[in-house]
Steps between C-alpha positions, in 0.01 A plus 500: 500500500653833391482829686222739402656770719855537624608789723871556565637737765224756445527832685289811445414839643244752372609839358594752772488220761825386663382181669497177302149357456648177363838382625690218325188291425551168321254217426348305211152380406449187293251481215158384619555596866285712723757701694410712804680813621422604858628745759396796717336807347760721327766231479543531120254241365313728261823661379634152425189428292555820302855385427381154392250656259761729345322819606819554698718622327307574176216712642611565858852635528745478788825318571478135397784252538490129430286314249149366444464231232152428361491175303876527461522862382622793712222756552754780452548384141132443427240756396172534689322380184702177511454458875125566488452185292699291749410639840207702636424648842170545684545794736360511851280795404330400172399860433866584436495290181150574372455795267244408229136607521347153485597140571538376142728790404710441813558132424577552131722809537833315529414265214409788271833664578673185376309535169334161536232408247147554633401131480790419741403787730140373505617146579711615795231737624236225501740256670588726795142618550391136528798395713433772757121473473458868417309480172232719660755780551607518135320826418506653849667830584819458705401771748181314592680182609572391856863455610470123461358535150775745405759247612348231278499737202865593563585130520310435178702770323831338592383144433393611151866571427566127559827548689701205629548661842240670725586727792236561770567785746270460805210356295276441806536852643156624388311170495246342733543139615288332228686700233834392650388137474409549135834671433691210657314252280567718195873522572516122533340477156736763355801299622432250221606765246706756691783550744357707787670724757290640784569770759246452776433559872230231502698219661228239449497563127879479470508171695229349283624582152874581499768243417780714643523824697748787532503699827655846484543784748665839454567407137704189588427131456461335841401148396381322185376148439205263513190672637464284811868544587488880475197522730676281756823698481644707784519801269128491423389457860727783610354774278148383405198453727315170487154511332181508707323187621172486304311316774585773749394764248157343443450474876590870548293635214184322613515699825527847340197731528297601196334797676663798669472556875643852476353846439445559127764717329414420136161401361407399147135500395356348183823541298479393135762537230522414130806523275477654152425158345180495711631215718368542854802481732323593826145403581306655791792519743402570860791502744578653839864522609580562863782708643796271578365223278771301321295373209607237252305506172527162328375405156605345173652698212240737356268482803502881544745545790724762340202673336344542845823650636532741207145620562578562868803714413311684223702392196190319373152634570189286502149571619407476869636664813836492680510652847823576688447563872133560421564755223405430140822521292347431155592849383848497660787459256793259538718768663242564772443130565871416525537728801335225702508198269833365376508266201779267389449381143539137397753614237770710674605665172181709517637681807867551420622814322776666705876475436588321826331309782525777758333757273234245408393463862548868586283619210163445665624625837606832348168532319305487826714781641723322752819680603835375377593338831176298516532404131851367559395313814204325337680424172800344677274305735303359206819402314624309805167323543513359146875422520602742225692763698828412327341568160355842588692672216424232237265538205174319591446396138819291510377291794350153491121475504510390864712800595272734303208356693672587828568857382136557401383367837756714685378815324148434630613386845685828546178697442337325801145496359202401716405230249756308295399290199769256387445309176698171507770615748716188463537524120866438413603439862646187654345365821747679726459846346124455470474412869718793610287739294174353627624517859538875464159539336355301789670738745331791321170322551574444867576872531149583375525499120245322281650259246327365189710229338418352160673168467508163329699369795283312747817466711533878542131546573502219759807632677430874509133586448231535766220508245448335162280588202434284195440631147363314201367634169504858631300419813576468871453132589552269794876425513421128499397535134849624420668229711320234297647645180848519652515151641311299239806516275 
């Protein structure tokens, strides 16, 4: 069996950054393998994937030493057109690789750029739509899709290129449990025709499907080998937390309240919302949220969780009433609402625009009129909480997705809102960093803040929430309906 990928003494740092993100990395992946890459958030996993794909150094500059060979050819000596027909990457945030107006155009874009005849384009289009069971999305607008649907469309667009090698960067990050199960089954099927490399924090998934695993930290290889051996290694157990016990989680979650025992701080009455395609995303929502509630909103992809949050913050506006501390805020704009309601987007790129981490966090603090001393105090405190103090002068756009997530959360934490809405807080984070972040959010709750957490993670909800809400088809439902969907897979 020959090597599909061979990496030799690879080191790299981004432009204007002194620290090495990758440091003397060497490994190989055989044809037909499923190869896992694991490690703490910010350890260099996503950067390594960019180097494997050829985007580093062809599209993303910096200082690159060493070599990456794809099917025997050095990426430095290959064009992106050549590489795109051999190796393709599915990014953690699918929106970063979607740019067409509708699904069919998105899937066929790369093929059209290769000047393929239309009958071949049609054949490939039909094949990937059927493989991923998304024939019903063929003529849909990209902007109307849920995050899970966008991921499937992005995957379809790279599968249509028929590459030999597939790279998956955190593919489960935005998926609910049934969707993760379907993805695992799909990857097993894809192994028959592709070599697959996966970066993933989902330990259960890596254990189930990977032949071999590479563990890295601080850009260096710590251990590499058969999957079971890596997870038993001293190196793994030293830096990575063990996964949750599912029996304990089920026991905990069954005891969580569905109703608030606290004085109401936020009330939603008869909220309805339709997107431009006339699809009803929220249907007669009635919800009372108590002060000091730590609410977990659970639901499958497309159930309306994020749409509900965006209506609360005022980015989307449906019909019905939203009352904050008894006052109707329907006519209040986003700026007015964010004085008391903080919102952390599911995609951190939506909230990052400053030149360094410190300025990113200080921006909102300055806008609400805090003095320089208080701004500095809160910004530094937030950076320490999310373990990014050493990177305070770094460009946030050069960070890993997990690090970006921590920056976006820190910028909201520093504002100290009365209500904090966090959409998928553990996206891109390993268990250790996710727990440290959630411990601080829990402390905010214990200090009197109200937390609304949207999550696919039953583990997080079970461990941190004091109240749970289920959503299905745009409606508030008994959480047991959601549990059935999660566990039947």
